[in-house]
Structure formats: C-alpha cells, structure tokens
C-alpha positions in Angstrom: 119.4 74.6 105.9 120.0 71.1 104.5 122.8 70.5 102.1 120.5 69.7 99.1 118.9 73.2 99.5 122.4 74.8 99.6 123.0 73.3 96.2 119.7 74.5 94.8 119.8 77.4 92.3 117.9 80.7 92.6 115.2 79.5 90.2 114.3 76.7 92.6 114.5 78.5 96.0 113.1 81.8 94.7 110.5 80.4 92.3 107.6 82.9 92.0 104.2 82.5 90.5 104.6 84.0 87.2 108.2 83.5 87.2 109.5 80.9 86.5 111.5 78.5 84.9 113.3 75.6 86.5 116.5 76.5 84.7 117.0 79.5 82.5 119.6 77.7 80.5 116.9 75.3 79.2 115.7 78.1 77.0 119.0 78.2 75.2 119.2 76.0 72.1 121.8 73.2 72.3 121.9 73.0 76.0 120.2 70.4 78.1 117.8 71.6 80.7 118.7 71.0 84.3 116.4 68.8 86.3 113.4 70.9 87.4 112.6 71.5 91.1 110.3 69.0 92.8 106.8 70.4 93.0 106.3 69.0 96.5 109.5 70.8 97.6 108.1 74.1 96.3 104.8 73.6 97.9 106.0 72.9 101.4 109.4 74.6 101.4 108.0 77.9 102.6 106.6 76.3 105.7 109.8 74.4 106.7 111.5 75.5 109.8 114.9 75.7 108.1 113.6 78.1 105.4 114.7 81.7 105.2 113.8 84.3 107.9 110.8 85.6 106.0 109.4 82.0 105.8 110.2 81.3 109.4 108.3 84.3 110.8 105.0 83.2 112.3 102.1 84.1 110.2 100.2 85.5 113.2 103.1 87.9 113.8 103.2 89.0 110.2 99.5 89.5 110.1 99.6 91.4 113.4 102.2 93.8 112.1 100.3 94.4 108.9 97.1 94.9 110.8 98.7 97.5 113.0 100.1 99.2 109.9 96.6 99.2 108.4 95.0 100.7 111.5 97.6 103.5 111.7 97.3 104.3 108.0 93.5 104.3 108.2 93.6 106.6 111.2 95.8 109.0 109.3 93.5 108.8 106.3 90.5 109.8 108.3 92.2 112.4 110.4 94.2 114.3 107.8 92.4 116.6 105.5 91.2 120.2 105.1 89.9 120.0 108.6 92.6 118.1 110.6 91.3 115.8 113.4 93.3 114.1 116.1 93.3 110.3 116.4 91.4 110.6 119.7 88.6 112.5 118.0 88.6 110.0 115.1 88.2 107.0 117.2 85.7 108.6 119.5 83.4 109.3 116.5 84.0 105.8 115.1 83.2 104.2 118.4 80.0 106.2 118.7 79.0 105.2 115.1 79.7 101.5 115.7 77.5 101.7 118.9 74.7 103.1 116.8 75.0 106.7 118.0 76.8 108.7 115.4 77.6 112.2 116.5 75.7 115.1 114.8 78.7 117.4 115.1 81.1 118.8 112.5 83.7 116.3 113.4 81.1 113.5 113.4 79.8 114.3 110.0 83.3 114.6 108.5 84.5 111.3 110.0 81.4 109.1 109.7 79.8 110.4 106.5 82.7 111.6 104.4 86.1 110.3 105.3 85.5 106.9 106.9 83.5 105.4 103.9 86.2 106.6 101.6 89.0 105.1 103.6 87.2 101.8 104.0 86.4 101.6 100.3 90.0 102.3 99.4 91.1 99.5 101.8 88.7 97.0 100.2 89.7 98.0 96.7 93.4 97.8 97.5 92.9 94.4 99.1 90.9 93.1 96.1 93.3 94.3 93.5 96.3 92.9 95.3 94.6 89.5 95.7 93.6 89.4 92.1 97.1 90.4 91.0 98.7 87.6 93.0 96.3 85.0 91.6 96.6 86.3 88.0 100.4 86.0 88.1 99.9 82.3 89.0 97.2 81.8 86.5 99.2 83.1 83.5 102.6 82.3 85.0 103.9 85.7 84.2 105.6 87.9 86.8 104.5 91.1 85.0 100.8 90.2 84.9 98.1 92.1 86.7 94.3 91.9 86.9 93.9 94.4 84.0 95.9 92.2 81.7 92.8 90.2 81.0 90.9 93.2 79.6 88.5 93.5 82.6 89.3 97.1 83.3 88.9 98.1 79.7 85.5 96.4 79.6 84.5 98.1 82.8 85.6 101.5 81.4 83.3 101.0 78.4 80.3 100.5 80.7 81.2 103.4 82.9 81.9 105.7 80.0 78.5 104.8 78.5 76.8 105.8 81.8 78.7 109.1 82.2 78.4 110.2 78.5 75.2 108.6 77.2 73.1 108.4 80.3 72.8 104.6 80.2 71.1 103.2 83.4 70.3 106.8 84.5 67.3 105.4 86.3 69.5 103.6 88.8 70.8 106.9 90.2 74.0 106.5 92.3 74.2 102.9 91.2 74.4 103.7 87.5 78.2 103.8 87.2 78.6 100.7 89.2 76.0 98.8 87.2 77.5 99.9 83.9 81.1 99.1 84.8 80.2 95.7 86.3 78.2 94.7 83.2 81.1 95.9 81.1 83.6 93.9 83.1 81.4 90.8 82.9 81.0 91.2 79.1 84.8 91.6 78.8 85.4 88.6 80.9 83.0 86.5 78.9 84.6 87.6 75.6 88.1 86.8 76.7 87.0 83.5 78.1 85.2 82.6 74.9 88.0 83.6 72.6 90.9 82.0 74.6 89.2 78.8 75.6 90.5 75.9 73.5 89.7 72.3 73.4 92.0 71.6 76.3 90.9 74.4 78.5 92.5 77.8 79.2 96.1 78.1 77.9 98.0 80.9 79.7 99.6 82.3 76.6 96.3 82.4 74.7 94.7 84.0 77.7 97.3 86.8 77.8 97.2 87.5 74.1 93.4 87.5 73.9 93.2 89.8 77.0 95.7 92.3 75.5 93.9 92.3 72.1 90.4 92.6 73.4 91.7 95.2 75.9 92.9 97.4 73.0 89.5 96.9 71.3 87.6 98.0 74.4 89.9 101.0 74.8 89.1 102.1 71.3 85.4 101.8 72.0 85.9 104.0 75.1 87.8 106.6 73.0 85.0 106.6 70.4 82.4 107.2 73.1 84.4 110.0 74.5 84.7 111.6 71.1 81.0 111.2 70.4 79.7 112.0 73.8 78.9 115.2 75.7 82.1 117.4 75.9 81.1 118.7 79.3 81.2 115.2 80.8 84.6 114.4 79.2 86.6 115.6 82.2 84.6 113.4 84.6 85.2 110.4 82.4 89.0 111.1 82.2 89.2 111.6 85.9 87.3 108.3 86.5 89.6 106.5 84.1 92.6 107.5 86.3 90.9 106.3 89.5 89.3 108.1 92.3 87.4 107.6 95.6 85.9 111.0 95.6 82.3 109.6 95.3 82.7 107.0 98.0 79.7 106.4 100.2 78.4 103.7 102.6 76.2 102.4 99.8 79.1 101.5 97.6 80.9 99.5 100.3 78.9 96.2 100.7 79.3 94.8 97.2 83.1 95.0 96.9 83.5 93.9 100.6 81.3 90.8 100.0 83.0 90.0 96.8 86.4 90.2 98.5 85.3 88.0 101.4 83.8 85.3 99.2 86.9 85.3 96.9 89.2 85.0 99.9 87.3 82.0 101.3 87.7 80.2 98.0 91.3 81.2 97.4 92.5 80.2 100.8 90.9 76.8 100.4 92.8 76.5 97.1 96.1 77.8 98.5 98.0 74.5 98.1 96.6 74.1 94.5 97.9 77.6 93.7 101.3 76.6 95.0 101.3 73.6 92.7 100.0 75.6 89.7 102.8 78.1 90.1 105.2 75.4 89.0 103.3 74.6 85.9 100.3 72.6 84.7 102.1 69.2 84.6 103.5 69.3 88.1 100.1 70.5 89.4 98.3 67.7 87.6 100.8 65.1 89.0 99.8 66.3 92.5 96.1 65.6 91.8 95.1 69.2 90.9 92.3 69.6 88.3 94.2 72.2 86.3 91.4 72.9 83.8 88.8 73.6 86.4 91.1 75.5 88.7 92.2 77.8 85.9 88.6 78.5 84.9 87.6 79.2 88.5 90.6 81.5 89.1 89.8 83.4 85.9 86.2 84.0 87.0 87.2 85.0 90.6 89.9 87.4 89.6 87.8 89.0 86.9 84.9 89.5 89.2 87.1 91.0 91.9 88.8 93.4 89.4 85.5 94.3 87.9 83.8 95.1 91.2 86.9 97.2 92.2 86.9 99.2 89.0 83.1 99.8 89.4 83.6 101.8 92.6 87.0 103.3 92.1 87.8 103.6 88.4 91.0 102.2 86.7 93.9 102.1 89.2 97.0 100.6 87.8 100.2 99.1 89.4 98.5 97.9 92.6 97.8 94.4 91.4 101.2 94.3 89.6 103.6 95.5 92.2 102.1 94.9 95.6 102.0 91.1 95.3 105.8 91.1 94.6 106.4 93.2 97.7 104.3 90.8 99.7 106.3 87.8 98.4 109.5 89.5 99.4 108.0 89.8 102.9 106.5 86.3 103.5 107.8 84.0 100.7 105.8 82.3 98.0 103.4 80.1 99.9 99.9 81.3 99.1 98.7 80.4 102.6 100.9 83.3 103.7 100.7 85.5 100.6 97.0 85.8 100.4 96.1 87.0 103.9 99.2 89.2 104.1 98.4 90.7 100.7 94.9 91.7 101.8 96.2 93.8 104.7 99.2 95.2 103.0 97.3 96.0 99.8 94.7 97.8 101.8 97.3 99.9 103.5 99.0 100.7 100.2 95.7 101.9 98.7 94.7 104.0 101.7 98.1 105.7 101.8 97.9 106.3 98.0 94.4 107.9 98.4 95.7 110.0 101.3 98.5 111.3 99.1 96.1 112.0 96.3 94.0 114.2 98.6 96.8 116.1 100.2 99.6 116.7 97.6 97.7 119.2 95.5 95.1 120.3 98.2 92.5 121.7 98.0 92.3 119.9 94.6 92.4 116.2 94.3 94.8 114.2 92.1 93.6 110.9 90.5 94.9 108.1 92.5 96.2 106.3 89.4 98.8 109.0 89.1 100.0 108.2 92.7 100.1 104.5 92.3 102.0 104.8 89.0 104.6 107.1 90.7 105.1 104.6 93.5 104.7 101.4 91.5 106.9 102.1 88.5 110.1 102.7 90.4 109.4 99.8 92.7 108.9 97.5 89.8 112.2 98.6 88.3 114.0 97.9 91.5 112.4 94.4 91.7 113.4 93.7 88.1 117.0 94.8 88.7 117.1 92.7 91.9 115.8 89.5 90.5 116.2 89.6 86.7 115.8 85.8 86.3 112.2 86.2 87.3 111.5 88.7 84.5 112.9 86.9 81.5 116.7 87.3 81.8 118.7 84.2 81.1 122.1 85.4 82.1 
C-alpha cells in the first residue's frame, strides 16, 4: 500500500455509502474540518491491486463462492421439511422438471409444486431487498437506512390489508394481494416523492423525514382497517405483516424476478455513479454525475423493488438494512462488486431464514420477519460496535 494511503484515516479508507463523513471532527464547533477524501480515490480505490484482501479478491472467485453457498442453501431448503428428501432426489426431480417431464410422484409433487417455488421466491425477494437496501443507503447517505425507510412497506401493507379484510380486488383471485400491495406501494412512493421533492430535486434529509412521517400515517391506516375489518381475517393480516412465503407458487415468481433483473441491469450500469454519490452530491457532480436525475431514478427503482417484494412476501425487516453491510465487509465498497455479490448473498440469507421459519416450531410455521429480526438485530449491534464512526460517533 502506498504511503499516502497509510496516512489516510478510517473515514477515508472505510467510507461507506450512508456513512460517512470525511472527518468526524468537522462536526465539532470550533474545529476546522480536515481535507475531505478525493472522490476519484474513493471510486477506484476498491479496484486497486494494493487494496485490502477483500478488495484484491477476484470478483469471479467471490461470486463463485456465493453461488455455491446459494446452491447448497437452496438444496437444503427444498430437501428439509416434514418429509425429508435427499439432495440426490431433489436434483433428480428438478432436472426432470427443467427437461419438461415433472415427476408425478410424492417426492416430485413436494419438490416441484410446493418447496421449489417457495425457495426460489425467497431467493428473489432476499436479493431484491438486499439490492434495494444497498442503494437506499447511498441515496440517503445513512448507514441505518433500509428500503422500508421510505414508507413503501407501509403503503403496501395498506393495500394488502384492504384486500384481506375488505375484499378489494377479490375478482383477481390469487393476484388480489399482489395487486393491492403493489398499488399501495406505488401510492406511497408517489406521496413520498411529491412531498419531499423540492425546487432543487430530492434532498436526502427531506426524503428520510417524509418517508418516516408518511410511513407512520400508512401504519395508522392499516391499524384502522384491522380494527374495522373482519375479526376472523385479523390473524391472516398480522401473519402477513410479519412476512411469510407460505402462499408461494410458480405464478408469483415472474413479476419479482423480472423486476429484480431489470433493476440490476440499470444499477450495474450506474455503479460508478453510485460510488461517486456515496461521497456526496458535490463530489458526484464534479465528476459529471447528474445527481438530481440519478437520485430520482434510484428512488423509483428501489421503491418498485421493495414494493414488488412486499407484494409476494409481506413485510420482512432487517434484510435490506443488515445484509448490505455484511456484503461490504466481504468485498469492499465498490458497487461493481457490492451489487452482484449482494444478490447472491441476500438470496442465501433469505432462503436460510425461511428454512429456519419452517423448521424451528414445526409443524407450525413462524413468520420469517421474526427470524430476520433475531439474526439482524445482533448483527447490526456488532457492526455498530465495530465501526462506530460509520453510525454517528465522533470520538
């Protein structure tokens, strides 16, 4: 590592989207701020050969390890259950299904019609929430931000609750909950965007405040609907609000998968701009980034991803908050590495969480939001203790 990097402080070498400040001492009155890190150094440091080991590791190797982990976790997710199946049986059924000849046996029905759609849906939702979380933390420059900070989940909850309790969109059948939650998420996104948009575009602080305020408003509407709705459906609503893949089917998979694929294509094309925006609006603008348009597009992309995920799984917290930080500890801060790695690792995290939700209290099923909170909260505490300067500490 070159000598100038040896003199760099932790806020420069460990800058994280959402994090940070060039010099924590600059926030103290009466003290002059130290010169901020060069934006170009931040953008390209992660790919330099003299970077740390996590930044030197070839991306292909990292993605290969994460892909193997995802395959192993998905195999366990399909094989473990009330009827245990060996990996050989699982992959035999999957191979037959992919060839267009699904087995009409007990094992074939369990794997192809029940467990495999659920595992795939969990993987897609986990990847979408992780990606959205990583981008939101850049968008609002807050290390404790997640996709639901913008009120999208609360808006989707209003739509889904209206479907479950009031029978809205009942004519759509199995698509009713998805339609209601997606429309609710879009309405929430439009409301937050309209309220927070100022004359100079989207300001991160205003975006956070408007998202929090409108989220509380939408949650109060959801509580009102639960209070006024059918008492027999209340349990279903509460279970959905904590997240579940119990109703997963092949019909639910295409929309979130296509939304994730389209979002990844756009975000990977904007990876360098995301690196610049992580250092602030002015450094990004100095590098030729149209900050106003980029923020608007990121807001739309992350809101749609989170809304589609909530539509098929309910409200699942901590995934978009914690997993992006774990991914950055693994591969550094360059979004050319963070985004593809986050897709695979987030998918593995969600599949594992769903597996635990199905097996811990078997034969009953625990809401997956409980599992992600149990895992995510201690992990976040460890991260805050390990890097306090990223979470607001100035000493």
